[in-house]
NUFI-325090 format. One record per residue: residue number from 1; residue in one letter; x, y, z of N, C-alpha, C, O in turn. Coordinates in Angstrom, 2 decimals. Layout:
REM residues N
num|residuo|n.c1|n.c2|n.c3|ca.c1|ca.c2|ca.c3|c.c1|c.c2|c.c3|o.c1|o.c2|o.c3
NUM|a|X|Y|Z|X|Y|Z|X|Y|Z|X|Y|Z
...
This chain:
REM residues 124
num|residuo|n.c1|n.c2|n.c3|ca.c1|ca.c2|ca.c3|c.c1|c.c2|c.c3|o.c1|o.c2|o.c3
1|x|-162.94|124.35|82.02|-162.40|123.42|83.17|-162.44|122.30|82.47|-163.32|122.06|81.65
2|x|-161.40|121.46|82.78|-161.24|120.02|82.55|-162.00|119.02|83.22|-162.35|119.23|84.38
3|x|-162.30|117.92|82.61|-163.24|117.12|83.19|-162.56|116.41|84.45|-161.33|116.42|84.48
4|x|-163.09|115.94|85.26|-162.18|115.05|86.34|-161.58|113.95|85.79|-160.53|113.60|86.34
5|x|-162.00|113.26|84.78|-161.24|112.15|84.20|-160.07|112.59|83.45|-159.02|111.99|83.66
6|x|-160.09|113.50|82.64|-158.87|113.81|82.24|-157.76|114.32|83.05|-156.60|113.92|82.91
7|x|-158.15|115.31|83.97|-157.13|115.56|85.23|-156.73|114.31|85.83|-155.54|114.21|86.12
8|x|-157.48|113.38|86.07|-156.88|111.77|86.83|-155.70|111.27|85.63|-154.62|110.80|85.97
9|x|-156.04|111.41|84.44|-155.35|110.63|83.45|-154.05|111.22|83.30|-153.02|110.54|83.26
10|x|-154.06|112.76|83.19|-152.81|113.64|83.25|-151.90|113.42|84.45|-150.68|113.52|84.36
11|x|-152.46|113.13|85.46|-151.75|112.70|86.82|-151.20|111.79|86.80|-149.99|111.81|87.06
12|x|-151.95|110.44|86.42|-151.48|109.13|86.14|-150.65|109.09|85.15|-149.94|108.09|85.20
13|x|-150.43|109.87|84.15|-149.45|109.81|82.83|-148.11|110.64|83.73|-147.00|110.09|83.73
14|x|-148.25|111.53|84.22|-147.24|112.34|84.92|-146.35|111.36|85.98|-145.13|111.22|86.01
15|x|-147.29|110.79|86.74|-146.70|109.96|87.73|-146.05|108.98|87.07|-144.87|108.84|87.42
16|x|-146.59|108.05|85.97|-145.71|107.23|85.42|-144.73|107.49|85.03|-143.82|106.69|85.20
17|x|-144.47|108.89|84.26|-143.36|109.44|83.55|-142.39|109.30|84.84|-141.54|108.40|84.86
18|x|-142.51|110.14|85.83|-141.63|110.24|86.96|-141.05|108.89|87.55|-139.86|108.68|87.79
19|x|-141.99|108.11|87.72|-141.53|106.61|88.02|-140.74|106.15|86.93|-139.65|105.70|87.28
20|x|-140.98|106.13|85.66|-140.18|105.78|84.58|-138.94|106.26|84.72|-137.99|105.48|84.75
21|x|-138.76|107.67|84.81|-137.27|108.16|84.85|-136.71|107.78|86.06|-135.54|107.42|85.99
22|x|-137.38|107.77|87.45|-136.45|107.15|88.40|-136.18|105.74|88.01|-135.21|105.35|88.65
23|x|-136.48|105.13|87.51|-136.41|103.60|87.39|-135.13|103.72|86.21|-134.16|103.00|86.49
24|x|-135.02|104.42|85.12|-134.26|104.52|84.55|-133.01|105.13|84.88|-131.94|104.83|84.36
25|x|-133.20|106.18|85.94|-132.04|106.64|86.78|-131.21|105.37|87.50|-130.04|105.03|87.33
26|x|-132.31|104.78|88.41|-131.83|103.77|89.06|-131.05|102.76|88.07|-129.94|102.40|88.47
27|x|-131.44|102.33|86.98|-130.90|101.36|86.19|-129.64|101.87|85.77|-128.74|101.03|85.79
28|x|-129.28|103.20|85.34|-128.47|103.91|84.84|-126.94|103.97|86.02|-125.76|103.79|85.75
29|x|-127.45|104.21|87.02|-126.79|104.17|88.20|-126.20|102.67|88.50|-125.00|102.47|88.63
30|x|-126.95|101.91|88.57|-126.50|100.17|88.52|-125.37|99.95|87.36|-124.31|99.32|87.43
31|x|-125.81|100.48|86.56|-125.03|100.33|85.20|-123.45|101.05|85.10|-122.44|100.73|84.47
32|x|-123.68|101.88|85.80|-122.13|102.61|86.04|-121.32|102.16|87.18|-120.12|102.34|87.35
33|x|-122.42|101.35|88.16|-121.69|100.93|89.60|-120.92|99.43|88.76|-119.79|98.99|88.99
34|x|-121.58|99.07|88.10|-121.35|97.66|87.53|-120.11|97.76|86.59|-119.16|96.98|86.67
35|x|-120.18|98.73|85.72|-118.83|99.54|85.10|-117.52|99.68|85.85|-116.44|99.29|85.39
36|x|-117.75|100.41|87.37|-117.03|100.94|87.84|-116.32|99.72|88.28|-115.14|99.45|88.05
37|x|-117.20|99.03|88.96|-116.46|97.42|89.61|-115.69|96.72|88.81|-114.77|96.02|89.24
38|x|-116.08|96.86|87.23|-115.34|95.98|86.33|-114.15|96.71|85.93|-113.22|95.98|85.57
39|x|-113.95|97.88|85.89|-112.86|98.74|85.74|-111.68|98.59|87.06|-110.46|98.60|86.90
40|x|-112.49|98.42|88.53|-111.54|98.24|89.32|-110.82|96.63|89.26|-109.65|96.28|89.41
41|x|-111.83|95.99|89.03|-111.18|94.35|89.05|-110.18|94.38|88.07|-109.20|93.72|88.40
42|x|-110.08|95.02|86.77|-109.15|94.92|85.64|-108.13|95.59|85.91|-107.07|95.14|85.46
43|x|-108.09|96.89|86.73|-107.11|97.65|87.15|-106.50|96.75|88.08|-105.27|96.73|87.96
44|x|-107.03|95.92|89.07|-106.41|95.30|90.17|-105.63|94.10|89.65|-104.62|93.73|90.25
45|x|-106.09|93.45|88.47|-104.94|92.62|87.40|-103.95|92.91|86.88|-102.95|92.21|86.72
46|x|-104.17|94.19|86.50|-103.14|94.76|85.76|-101.90|95.24|86.91|-100.69|95.06|86.74
47|x|-102.32|95.66|87.71|-101.34|96.14|89.02|-100.61|94.82|89.50|-99.49|94.83|90.01
48|x|-101.42|93.64|89.29|-100.77|92.32|90.19|-99.93|91.83|88.97|-98.87|91.26|89.25
49|x|-100.24|91.95|87.80|-99.33|91.69|86.89|-97.96|92.59|86.58|-96.87|92.06|86.34
50|x|-98.14|93.78|86.60|-96.80|94.52|86.95|-96.11|94.40|87.93|-94.88|94.41|87.84
51|x|-96.72|94.28|89.03|-95.99|94.00|90.29|-95.29|92.69|90.07|-94.07|92.73|90.28
52|x|-95.80|91.53|89.70|-95.06|90.38|89.55|-93.66|90.81|88.22|-92.45|90.62|88.36
53|x|-94.19|91.25|87.31|-92.87|91.57|86.34|-92.01|92.36|86.99|-90.82|92.06|87.05
54|x|-92.50|93.49|87.58|-91.11|94.45|88.35|-90.54|93.44|89.37|-89.32|93.42|89.51
55|x|-91.22|92.70|90.00|-90.38|91.67|91.21|-89.33|90.68|90.66|-88.30|90.37|91.26
56|x|-89.79|90.11|89.22|-89.38|89.03|88.89|-88.60|89.50|87.65|-88.01|88.55|87.14
57|x|-88.40|90.69|86.98|-87.44|90.78|86.10|-85.70|90.66|86.39|-85.34|91.06|87.50
58|x|-85.04|90.35|85.82|-83.56|90.12|86.36|-82.83|91.42|85.60|-82.16|91.33|84.57
59|x|-83.07|92.48|86.26|-82.48|93.68|85.66|-83.10|94.83|86.77|-83.69|94.52|87.81
60|x|-82.86|96.08|86.36|-83.36|97.17|87.41|-84.57|97.82|86.10|-84.39|97.82|84.89
61|x|-85.66|98.28|86.79|-86.59|98.90|86.11|-86.87|100.35|86.87|-86.49|100.40|88.04
62|x|-87.37|101.27|86.44|-87.22|102.51|87.45|-88.26|103.47|86.18|-88.16|103.30|84.97
63|x|-89.10|104.34|86.79|-89.49|105.27|85.87|-89.45|106.73|86.92|-89.67|106.73|88.13
64|x|-89.15|107.72|86.21|-88.61|109.19|86.78|-89.66|110.07|86.55|-90.38|109.78|85.59
65|x|-89.91|110.95|87.12|-91.09|111.80|87.07|-90.27|113.45|87.17|-89.45|113.81|88.02
66|x|-90.75|114.13|86.17|-89.94|115.43|86.12|-90.64|116.41|87.38|-91.83|116.72|87.45
67|x|-89.57|116.79|88.31|-90.33|117.53|89.42|-89.49|118.69|89.60|-88.38|118.79|90.12
68|x|-90.49|119.80|88.90|-89.32|121.25|88.65|-88.27|120.74|87.80|-88.36|120.02|86.80
69|x|-87.28|121.21|88.34|-85.70|121.08|87.65|-84.99|119.84|87.84|-83.90|119.63|87.31
70|x|-85.80|118.71|88.83|-85.18|117.66|89.14|-85.86|116.44|88.79|-86.97|116.74|88.35
71|x|-85.68|115.10|88.80|-86.24|113.85|88.34|-86.52|113.30|89.99|-85.75|113.54|90.92
72|x|-87.81|112.49|90.11|-88.10|111.83|91.17|-88.52|110.69|90.75|-89.36|110.48|89.87
73|x|-87.72|109.65|91.61|-88.26|108.15|91.09|-89.71|107.77|91.69|-89.98|107.53|92.86
74|x|-90.51|107.79|90.63|-92.08|107.25|91.03|-92.15|105.65|91.07|-93.13|105.12|91.59
75|x|-91.24|104.96|90.57|-91.25|103.64|90.73|-89.91|103.08|90.10|-89.37|103.29|89.01
76|x|-89.51|102.16|91.33|-88.33|101.60|91.42|-88.46|99.90|91.31|-89.17|99.41|92.19
77|x|-87.98|99.12|90.54|-87.92|97.50|90.87|-86.94|97.24|91.90|-86.00|97.95|92.27
78|x|-87.36|95.95|92.36|-86.91|95.19|93.30|-84.98|94.92|92.78|-83.95|94.94|93.46
79|x|-85.17|94.73|91.63|-83.91|94.57|91.38|-82.73|95.43|91.25|-81.62|95.17|90.79
80|x|-83.33|96.88|91.91|-82.15|97.76|92.23|-81.41|97.26|93.52|-80.19|97.37|93.64
81|x|-82.21|96.71|94.46|-81.24|96.13|95.61|-80.91|94.93|95.18|-79.90|94.59|95.80
82|x|-81.27|94.02|94.36|-80.56|92.82|94.30|-79.38|92.98|93.37|-78.36|92.31|93.52
83|x|-79.53|93.89|92.40|-78.27|94.04|91.58|-77.05|95.13|92.24|-75.83|94.99|92.25
84|x|-77.81|96.12|92.73|-76.81|97.49|92.84|-76.83|97.43|94.38|-75.85|97.94|94.93
85|x|-77.81|96.87|95.19|-77.51|97.07|96.59|-78.10|98.30|97.26|-77.76|98.77|98.34
86|x|-78.80|98.62|96.66|-79.60|100.18|97.03|-81.01|99.92|97.01|-81.53|99.59|95.94
87|x|-81.78|100.04|98.15|-83.19|99.61|98.51|-83.95|100.87|97.48|-83.62|102.05|97.55
88|x|-84.89|100.42|96.66|-85.60|101.37|96.04|-86.29|102.65|96.30|-86.78|103.45|95.51
89|x|-86.20|102.65|97.78|-86.46|104.02|98.50|-85.50|104.80|98.53|-85.67|106.02|98.57
90|x|-84.19|104.19|98.51|-82.91|105.03|98.46|-82.55|105.58|97.11|-81.64|106.40|96.95
91|x|-83.38|105.05|96.04|-82.90|105.31|94.57|-83.31|106.83|94.56|-84.49|107.03|94.29
92|x|-82.68|107.71|94.77|-83.13|108.99|94.59|-82.50|110.08|93.62|-81.27|110.09|93.64
93|x|-82.91|110.69|93.05|-81.92|111.55|92.11|-80.85|111.98|92.63|-79.95|112.09|91.80
94|x|-80.51|112.32|93.88|-78.86|112.61|94.53|-78.25|111.39|94.29|-77.19|111.41|93.66
95|x|-78.82|110.08|94.76|-78.06|108.90|94.65|-77.74|108.62|93.25|-76.78|107.88|93.03
96|x|-78.27|109.01|92.47|-78.27|108.75|90.99|-76.69|109.56|90.63|-75.57|109.15|90.33
97|x|-77.23|110.79|90.82|-76.31|111.81|90.55|-74.87|111.48|90.77|-73.97|111.52|89.93
98|x|-74.78|111.16|91.98|-73.59|110.58|92.74|-73.06|109.46|92.13|-71.86|109.23|92.22
99|x|-73.82|108.74|91.53|-73.38|107.12|91.16|-72.66|107.34|89.64|-71.77|106.60|89.22
100|x|-73.08|108.25|89.07|-72.61|108.39|87.22|-70.86|108.76|87.55|-70.27|109.30|88.48
101|x|-70.48|108.20|86.39|-69.13|108.09|86.64|-68.56|109.66|86.41|-69.53|110.29|85.96
102|x|-67.68|110.34|86.51|-67.50|111.58|86.47|-67.31|112.01|84.94|-67.63|113.14|84.58
103|x|-66.78|111.08|84.07|-66.66|111.23|82.71|-67.98|111.40|82.13|-68.14|112.10|81.12
104|x|-68.94|110.80|82.71|-70.39|110.98|81.80|-71.26|111.62|82.49|-72.42|111.43|82.11
105|x|-71.07|112.59|83.73|-72.00|113.08|84.20|-72.53|114.24|83.58|-73.69|114.59|83.78
106|x|-71.67|114.92|82.78|-72.11|116.26|81.93|-73.05|116.02|81.06|-74.02|116.77|80.94
107|x|-72.85|114.76|80.23|-73.69|114.21|79.08|-75.22|113.76|79.67|-76.33|114.03|79.21
108|x|-74.86|113.02|80.78|-76.06|112.63|81.65|-76.88|113.63|81.89|-78.09|113.55|81.65
109|x|-76.25|114.81|82.46|-77.34|115.89|83.11|-77.71|116.49|81.73|-78.93|116.46|81.57
110|x|-77.18|116.91|80.91|-77.51|117.60|79.56|-78.61|116.74|79.20|-79.65|117.39|79.05
111|x|-78.76|115.34|78.99|-79.55|114.54|78.34|-80.91|114.88|79.28|-81.96|115.14|78.68
112|x|-80.88|114.88|80.60|-81.98|115.03|81.59|-82.75|116.36|81.58|-83.90|116.55|81.98
113|x|-81.82|117.32|81.00|-82.21|118.43|80.85|-83.07|118.76|79.84|-84.04|119.50|80.00
114|x|-82.68|118.13|78.56|-83.29|118.12|77.46|-84.72|117.61|77.68|-85.72|118.06|77.13
115|x|-84.68|116.57|78.60|-86.01|115.56|78.79|-86.98|116.65|79.45|-88.10|116.85|79.00
116|x|-86.55|117.23|80.39|-86.88|118.42|81.33|-87.67|119.65|80.59|-88.72|120.21|80.91
117|x|-86.81|119.86|79.51|-87.52|121.29|78.57|-88.56|120.45|77.69|-89.68|120.93|77.53
118|x|-88.25|119.26|77.12|-89.09|118.50|76.02|-90.57|117.85|77.11|-91.69|117.54|76.73
119|x|-90.21|117.84|78.00|-91.40|117.05|79.03|-91.27|115.82|79.48|-91.62|115.40|80.58
120|x|-90.66|115.14|78.46|-90.60|113.83|78.64|-89.39|113.29|78.13|-88.82|114.07|77.36
121|x|-88.67|111.92|78.36|-87.72|111.32|77.88|-87.91|109.95|78.40|-88.26|109.69|79.55
122|x|-87.64|109.02|77.40|-87.54|107.38|77.59|-85.85|107.09|77.09|-85.04|107.54|76.27
123|x|-85.90|106.26|77.96|-84.19|105.28|77.79|-84.59|103.90|78.19|-85.05|103.54|79.27
124|x|-84.35|103.30|77.25|-84.41|101.53|77.16|-82.95|101.09|77.70|-82.64|99.90|77.77
Protein backbone atom coordinates (compact mmCIF):
# COMPACT_ATOMS: atom_id res chain seq x y z
CA UNK A 1 0.00 0.00 0.00
CA UNK A 2 1.19 3.51 -0.83
CA UNK A 3 1.93 5.95 1.91
CA UNK A 4 -0.65 8.72 2.31
CA UNK A 5 1.83 11.42 1.17
CA UNK A 6 2.52 9.59 -2.10
CA UNK A 7 -1.21 9.24 -2.83
CA UNK A 8 -1.78 12.93 -2.06
CA UNK A 9 1.13 13.93 -4.35
CA UNK A 10 -0.27 11.79 -7.18
CA UNK A 11 -3.72 13.37 -6.78
CA UNK A 12 -2.19 16.86 -6.83
CA UNK A 13 -0.14 15.99 -9.93
CA UNK A 14 -3.18 14.52 -11.66
CA UNK A 15 -5.25 17.56 -10.67
CA UNK A 16 -2.56 19.92 -11.97
CA UNK A 17 -2.40 18.01 -15.24
CA UNK A 18 -6.18 18.24 -15.66
CA UNK A 19 -6.11 21.98 -14.81
CA UNK A 20 -3.20 22.51 -17.20
CA UNK A 21 -5.00 20.63 -19.97
CA UNK A 22 -8.17 22.66 -19.37
CA UNK A 23 -6.17 25.91 -19.52
CA UNK A 24 -4.50 24.79 -22.76
CA UNK A 25 -7.88 23.88 -24.23
CA UNK A 26 -9.33 27.30 -23.28
CA UNK A 27 -6.28 29.06 -24.73
CA UNK A 28 -6.60 27.02 -27.93
CA UNK A 29 -10.31 27.89 -28.18
CA UNK A 30 -9.46 31.57 -27.68
CA UNK A 31 -6.82 31.34 -30.42
CA UNK A 32 -9.30 29.71 -32.78
CA UNK A 33 -11.90 32.39 -31.97
CA UNK A 34 -9.34 35.14 -32.59
CA UNK A 35 -8.32 33.54 -35.89
CA UNK A 36 -11.97 33.16 -36.97
CA UNK A 37 -12.59 36.80 -36.07
CA UNK A 38 -9.56 37.94 -38.09
CA UNK A 39 -10.68 35.85 -41.08
CA UNK A 40 -14.21 37.29 -40.85
CA UNK A 41 -12.81 40.86 -40.80
CA UNK A 42 -10.59 40.16 -43.80
CA UNK A 43 -13.43 38.51 -45.70
CA UNK A 44 -15.63 41.55 -45.02
CA UNK A 45 -12.92 43.89 -46.38
CA UNK A 46 -12.39 41.78 -49.50
CA UNK A 47 -16.15 41.58 -50.09
CA UNK A 48 -16.47 45.36 -49.72
CA UNK A 49 -13.64 45.89 -52.22
CA UNK A 50 -15.22 43.50 -54.70
CA UNK A 51 -18.62 45.17 -54.28
CA UNK A 52 -16.98 48.56 -54.94
CA UNK A 53 -15.20 47.28 -58.04
CA UNK A 54 -18.35 45.59 -59.33
CA UNK A 55 -20.40 48.77 -58.82
CA UNK A 56 -17.86 51.13 -60.39
CA UNK A 57 -16.37 49.22 -63.30
CA UNK A 58 -17.38 50.76 -66.62
CA UNK A 59 -18.53 47.52 -68.16
CA UNK A 60 -20.39 44.33 -67.42
CA UNK A 61 -18.93 41.59 -65.24
CA UNK A 62 -20.64 38.34 -64.47
CA UNK A 63 -19.97 34.82 -63.35
CA UNK A 64 -21.93 31.83 -64.55
CA UNK A 65 -22.11 28.55 -62.68
CA UNK A 66 -22.64 25.25 -64.44
CA UNK A 67 -26.02 23.94 -63.31
CA UNK A 68 -26.62 20.58 -64.94
CA UNK A 69 -26.89 21.33 -68.64
CA UNK A 70 -27.43 25.06 -68.13
CA UNK A 71 -25.56 28.05 -66.85
CA UNK A 72 -26.84 30.08 -63.92
CA UNK A 73 -25.67 33.64 -63.24
CA UNK A 74 -24.20 33.66 -59.73
CA UNK A 75 -22.86 37.20 -59.94
CA UNK A 76 -23.83 40.06 -62.26
CA UNK A 77 -22.50 43.61 -61.98
CA UNK A 78 -24.65 46.71 -61.91
CA UNK A 79 -23.15 47.59 -65.30
CA UNK A 80 -25.61 45.10 -66.80
CA UNK A 81 -28.42 47.55 -66.17
CA UNK A 82 -26.36 50.68 -66.91
CA UNK A 83 -25.11 49.45 -70.27
CA UNK A 84 -27.70 46.94 -71.42
CA UNK A 85 -30.83 48.04 -69.57
CA UNK A 86 -31.20 44.61 -67.98
CA UNK A 87 -31.49 44.28 -64.21
CA UNK A 88 -28.89 41.85 -62.82
CA UNK A 89 -31.68 39.62 -61.48
CA UNK A 90 -33.13 39.38 -65.00
CA UNK A 91 -29.83 38.37 -66.63
CA UNK A 92 -30.74 34.70 -66.83
CA UNK A 93 -29.48 32.01 -69.15
CA UNK A 94 -32.74 32.26 -71.10
CA UNK A 95 -32.27 36.04 -71.48
CA UNK A 96 -28.68 35.56 -72.63
CA UNK A 97 -29.63 32.85 -75.10
CA UNK A 98 -32.37 35.01 -76.61
CA UNK A 99 -29.96 37.97 -76.86
CA UNK A 100 -27.22 36.25 -78.85
CA UNK A 101 -27.29 37.09 -82.54
CA UNK A 102 -28.72 34.22 -84.63
CA UNK A 103 -25.47 33.99 -86.62
CA UNK A 104 -23.52 33.42 -83.38
CA UNK A 105 -25.82 31.18 -81.34
CA UNK A 106 -24.55 27.83 -82.65
CA UNK A 107 -20.90 28.71 -81.91
CA UNK A 108 -21.80 30.20 -78.52
CA UNK A 109 -23.77 27.12 -77.47
CA UNK A 110 -20.94 24.83 -78.61
CA UNK A 111 -18.51 26.86 -76.51
CA UNK A 112 -20.81 26.58 -73.49
CA UNK A 113 -21.21 22.83 -74.03
CA UNK A 114 -17.43 22.43 -74.14
CA UNK A 115 -17.23 24.34 -70.84
CA UNK A 116 -19.89 22.14 -69.27
CA UNK A 117 -18.04 19.01 -70.39
CA UNK A 118 -14.70 20.37 -69.14
CA UNK A 119 -16.20 21.58 -65.87
CA UNK A 120 -15.19 25.21 -66.37
CA UNK A 121 -14.76 27.93 -68.92
CA UNK A 122 -13.39 31.45 -68.73
CA UNK A 123 -13.83 34.30 -71.16
CA UNK A 124 -12.60 37.86 -70.75
